[in-house]
N, C-alpha and C positions, 0 to 999 in steps of 0.2 A: 239725152242730152241734156245740162242746167242752165237756168237762163245767162249765166256767168258764158259759157261756152257758146250759146247757138248769138250771142251779142256779139262776142269777138268773135266773128267767124262770118255774121253779115257785114259789123262793120267793113270789114278788109274786104268784104267784097263786092260792096258798095264803094268803096274807095275807090277800087278797082275800077269797076265798071264805068265810074267816071270819068279813067283817066285819071283819078287823082295823083301826088301821092300825099306822103301824110304829112306832110313837113307844109304844104298848099292847105291839105283840109284842115289842120291846125292853124293856117288863118282866116276861112273864108269862117269857121266854125266861132273863134276867139276859143279854143281849146287851145291848152298848151300841146304842142307834138312830143312833152313825153306825156300827158295823161291817152292821147290817141294811142301813141305804142302800147303802152300801159295794155290798155282796152281791149288792143288788135290781141295781146298774150294774152286775152283771159286772168291776169294777174288786179286788178282793175274793177270793180264795183262801181258804175254812171249811175248817176242820177236823174230823173227825169230830165233836168233842164241840160245836161250836159248831151246826150242822146237828141233832143228837142234841136239842138246847138248843129249836132253834126247831121240830124236827118233833117233837114235843112239847107245845111251846107253843102249836103252833096244833091238835091232837087227828092228824094227821098222818103214816103211818108216815114212817122214814127214806125208804123210796124214791121215796115221792114228792118229793122234792125234786134229785134224782140221775141220776130213771130216763129214758131214753130210751123215748117209744113210738113205735117205728119202726114198722109192719106186718108189711115185709121180714122173711128169715129171719133170724136175728144171730147171728155166729159169737164170741166171744171169744177169743179162743185166752189163757193165764194170759201165757207170754212176753210178749207185748204191752200188754196191761189195765194199765191205772194205777186204784186206787181211791183214795183218800178217807185219807188219810193220818190219822193221833189225835198231837194236842196233845206228850204227856209220852213214848209209848213210842213204840219201834218198830211200829208194826200199825196195816196195810193195813185197805182195806175197800172190793173191787172188785161194785160189784153185778152178777151175772148174770142175773138174773130179777126182775122186777116183778110183782109182784100186777096181773088187771085190772082195770077201777073195780069198786067194794062189796068186793074182793075182801080182805083182809089177809095175805097173806103175799109176800114178799120170800128171793129167795133171792142167799149172797152167796161170795167166795173172799174168806177171808183167811192172810192171810199177813204173819207177824208173828220178830221175833231177841226172842233175850233179852234181860236191864235191866230196864226199868219194866216192870211188869205195865201192861195196860190193863184202865182200873175203868171201871164204866157205872154210873151212876143210872137210878133205873127206868125204865122206858117205862111209857108208856097202862096202865093195869087189864088185864086178861086179854093182856098178850101171852105169847111159847110159846118160845122161845128151842131147837133144836134141836140139837147141832154131830158133826159125822163127822169127827176128827182123818186128811188122807189120808196126816200125815209128820210127823218128829219127835215131839213130847211138850214137852207142856201141861199145867195147870192150870186148872178152866175149871169154871162155876156161880155157885153164891148166892156171896158177897163173904164168909161169912165159914164156911163147910165148902164149898166145893172140892176140883173130882177131878182126881185124876193121869190123861189119856190118851194114848195109846198110840197107835199109825200103825189102821184100822181100829174105833180107840172110834165109840162113840155115846152123844151126853148129852143129855138133854131137858132143861130146869129152868126157874120162875120168871122172864120179861124185867120182869117188874110189879116184880121188887123189887131191891137193886145188887148186878149179878153183873164177875166178873172172866173176864183169857183173858189168859193169860205162859206163853208160849213158853219151856220151859226147854232145846231147844236150839237153836243153829240149823238155820235154812231149814224151818222148823216154816211147817202151813199147815191150812187146812179148810174145811171147809164149815157154813156156818149157813144154818137154813132158819127168819124170823122173822116169826114170823105174830101176829095179833091178832085178837081176836073182837068 
């Protein structure tokens, strides 16, 4: 199943699990009802911001909307993986591992280029993000006091407050673990 189909199925599943209509989800998330309908029909190509808004409105982790729930071994080659792109910056999040049900931990490979920073709104209360920079250089962390990271640096910060990821050089990549308590 392709990413678009997985997202369509997952948004519908999580919306129904939350017991809300498409109109109510649109109101809570700030995403238009037409876009919600297009996503659930598999005819939209939502960006990271849209999916985060929907996940937050549903009280679900981002990964619940994009994960592939197969029980076979999973190999994702970095050169072949395609993630979800951000709307206003050269930023892509490739889900590597979603947590099992009732566990709220997701693992992503991030790839970013200099330009517009990826500004993230606060995620649900209790979210913590862990970043290990793999290559390049990036400014990461709380929006009002980010840290400059070099390859191998690790940073843990509250994901339930506004935060930023900004590539400072070409070819920047990182591993992100997002956990919800």
